[in-house]
NUSEBA-260402 format. One record per residue (C-alpha): residue in one letter; x, y, z; residue number from 0. Coordinates in steps of 0.02 Angstrom, whole numbers, plus 50000, padded with zeros to 5 digits. Layout:
REM residues N
{aa A x X y Y z Z i NUM}
...
END
This chain:
REM residues 143
{aa M x 49236 y 49246 z 50407 i 0}
{aa R x 49079 y 49167 z 50341 i 1}
{aa D x 49048 y 49276 z 50190 i 2}
{aa V x 49100 y 49430 z 50092 i 3}
{aa L x 48980 y 49542 z 50189 i 4}
{aa Q x 49084 y 49513 z 50346 i 5}
{aa Y x 49237 y 49567 z 50247 i 6}
{aa F x 49145 y 49725 z 50192 i 7}
{aa D x 49108 y 49762 z 50376 i 8}
{aa L x 49293 y 49743 z 50415 i 9}
{aa I x 49338 y 49869 z 50277 i 10}
{aa V x 49214 y 49994 z 50350 i 11}
{aa K x 49286 y 49970 z 50525 i 12}
{aa V x 49465 y 49997 z 50465 i 13}
{aa I x 49414 y 50161 z 50385 i 14}
{aa E x 49316 y 50216 z 50538 i 15}
{aa L x 49471 y 50190 z 50645 i 16}
{aa S x 49583 y 50288 z 50525 i 17}
{aa P x 49614 y 50476 z 50529 i 18}
{aa A x 49508 y 50500 z 50373 i 19}
{aa V x 49379 y 50638 z 50377 i 20}
{aa S x 49259 y 50552 z 50256 i 21}
{aa A x 49246 y 50407 z 50136 i 22}
{aa D x 49141 y 50349 z 49990 i 23}
{aa L x 49120 y 50161 z 49971 i 24}
{aa D x 49034 y 50055 z 49840 i 25}
{aa L x 49015 y 49879 z 49907 i 26}
{aa E x 48956 y 49754 z 49777 i 27}
{aa Q x 48911 y 49579 z 49832 i 28}
{aa I x 48914 y 49458 z 49684 i 29}
{aa D x 48867 y 49308 z 49790 i 30}
{aa Y x 48902 y 49255 z 49969 i 31}
{aa K x 49085 y 49218 z 49929 i 32}
{aa R x 49130 y 49355 z 49805 i 33}
{aa G x 49124 y 49544 z 49800 i 34}
{aa T x 49206 y 49706 z 49749 i 35}
{aa V x 49248 y 49859 z 49853 i 36}
{aa D x 49278 y 50027 z 49767 i 37}
{aa G x 49319 y 50169 z 49883 i 38}
{aa T x 49395 y 50339 z 49910 i 39}
{aa V x 49455 y 50392 z 50082 i 40}
{aa Y x 49478 y 50580 z 50108 i 41}
{aa F x 49599 y 50663 z 50230 i 42}
{aa A x 49595 y 50836 z 50310 i 43}
{aa D x 49737 y 50903 z 50202 i 44}
{aa G x 49639 y 50866 z 50042 i 45}
{aa S x 49735 y 50708 z 49998 i 46}
{aa R x 49644 y 50546 z 49965 i 47}
{aa L x 49668 y 50359 z 49953 i 48}
{aa E x 49578 y 50278 z 49806 i 49}
{aa F x 49561 y 50090 z 49810 i 50}
{aa T x 49480 y 49939 z 49730 i 51}
{aa E x 49479 y 49760 z 49790 i 52}
{aa R x 49400 y 49610 z 49703 i 53}
{aa V x 49383 y 49480 z 49840 i 54}
{aa W x 49338 y 49296 z 49849 i 55}
{aa M x 49315 y 49205 z 50013 i 56}
{aa E x 49418 y 49045 z 50018 i 57}
{aa R x 49418 y 48933 z 50174 i 58}
{aa G x 49348 y 49074 z 50279 i 59}
{aa R x 49479 y 49201 z 50225 i 60}
{aa P x 49469 y 49345 z 50100 i 61}
{aa V x 49582 y 49325 z 49948 i 62}
{aa K x 49608 y 49478 z 49839 i 63}
{aa R x 49602 y 49427 z 49656 i 64}
{aa D x 49639 y 49606 z 49603 i 65}
{aa Y x 49681 y 49761 z 49702 i 66}
{aa R x 49738 y 49940 z 49681 i 67}
{aa Y x 49777 y 50069 z 49816 i 68}
{aa Q x 49828 y 50242 z 49758 i 69}
{aa F x 49872 y 50388 z 49872 i 70}
{aa V x 49846 y 50558 z 49790 i 71}
{aa R x 49901 y 50728 z 49857 i 72}
{aa E x 49874 y 50892 z 49763 i 73}
{aa Q x 49814 y 50794 z 49612 i 74}
{aa V x 49979 y 50696 z 49601 i 75}
{aa A x 49990 y 50508 z 49631 i 76}
{aa I x 50117 y 50488 z 49772 i 77}
{aa F x 50115 y 50297 z 49774 i 78}
{aa R x 50011 y 50153 z 49708 i 79}
{aa Y x 50008 y 49969 z 49753 i 80}
{aa D x 49931 y 49845 z 49632 i 81}
{aa N x 49943 y 49668 z 49568 i 82}
{aa A x 49924 y 49697 z 49381 i 83}
{aa P x 50039 y 49568 z 49300 i 84}
{aa H x 50149 y 49689 z 49202 i 85}
{aa H x 50316 y 49683 z 49297 i 86}
{aa P x 50365 y 49498 z 49292 i 87}
{aa R x 50549 y 49528 z 49334 i 88}
{aa L x 50511 y 49600 z 49506 i 89}
{aa L x 50520 y 49488 z 49659 i 90}
{aa G x 50348 y 49455 z 49727 i 91}
{aa F x 50270 y 49463 z 49554 i 92}
{aa P x 50132 y 49514 z 49521 i 93}
{aa H x 50131 y 49623 z 49679 i 94}
{aa H x 50223 y 49789 z 49661 i 95}
{aa K x 50223 y 49972 z 49708 i 96}
{aa H x 50236 y 50128 z 49601 i 97}
{aa V x 50326 y 50276 z 49681 i 98}
{aa G x 50339 y 50422 z 49562 i 99}
{aa R x 50410 y 50351 z 49402 i 100}
{aa K x 50489 y 50201 z 49489 i 101}
{aa T x 50414 y 50028 z 49509 i 102}
{aa V x 50479 y 49929 z 49657 i 103}
{aa T x 50455 y 49759 z 49736 i 104}
{aa A x 50316 y 49750 z 49864 i 105}
{aa S x 50210 y 49619 z 49949 i 106}
{aa E x 50021 y 49624 z 49948 i 107}
{aa P x 49967 y 49756 z 50075 i 108}
{aa T x 49807 y 49766 z 50174 i 109}
{aa L x 49698 y 49920 z 50171 i 110}
{aa K x 49750 y 49952 z 50351 i 111}
{aa Q x 49935 y 49951 z 50305 i 112}
{aa V x 49908 y 50070 z 50158 i 113}
{aa L x 49805 y 50187 z 50268 i 114}
{aa Q x 49947 y 50187 z 50395 i 115}
{aa E x 50073 y 50229 z 50259 i 116}
{aa A x 49963 y 50371 z 50194 i 117}
{aa T x 49936 y 50434 z 50371 i 118}
{aa A x 50123 y 50442 z 50401 i 119}
{aa M x 50131 y 50565 z 50255 i 120}
{aa L x 49999 y 50675 z 50337 i 121}
{aa K x 50108 y 50734 z 50481 i 122}
{aa G x 50065 y 50914 z 50517 i 123}
{aa A x 49886 y 50896 z 50454 i 124}
{aa P x 49752 y 50933 z 50585 i 125}
{aa V x 49683 y 50779 z 50672 i 126}
{aa M x 49500 y 50754 z 50638 i 127}
{aa P x 49373 y 50636 z 50717 i 128}
{aa P x 49357 y 50463 z 50636 i 129}
{aa A x 49271 y 50450 z 50468 i 130}
{aa V x 49098 y 50381 z 50445 i 131}
{aa P x 49100 y 50300 z 50273 i 132}
{aa R x 48950 y 50322 z 50162 i 133}
{aa R x 48900 y 50150 z 50101 i 134}
{aa R x 48816 y 50100 z 49941 i 135}
{aa R x 48780 y 49915 z 49933 i 136}
{aa S x 48736 y 49835 z 49768 i 137}
{aa K x 48623 y 49685 z 49764 i 138}
{aa A x 48692 y 49515 z 49720 i 139}
{aa K x 48701 y 49487 z 49534 i 140}
{aa K x 48604 y 49343 z 49461 i 141}
{aa Q x 48709 y 49215 z 49372 i 142}
END
């Protein structure tokens, strides 16, 4: 990938190919190598996946400096992946997953993997056509 805008396009494509019914995305390009994605992906059963990624492009690949993916159903957080450095004794530190009140070892997931995990929990929900994310792109910030 040449720049962070190509990564943003990949995020949009992953959501479009998911079973989400809609999505809100805020795509902020800081410069050609850095950006932030804030999004919420909505499913037919009323559940949602909230996520944030702060990405830097390094050697043509996106590297997530910070991330958070949280799946919410009936206003209850079912699981959350993040890399906040507050569980140093877990393997894979700082990457981890919260499931209910437990915190477990996890590797850094991709948005596609988290969407697949959330989708597996939607069994029985009606299948809807692919989502068309609403995009809001912020202009590059001056440094």
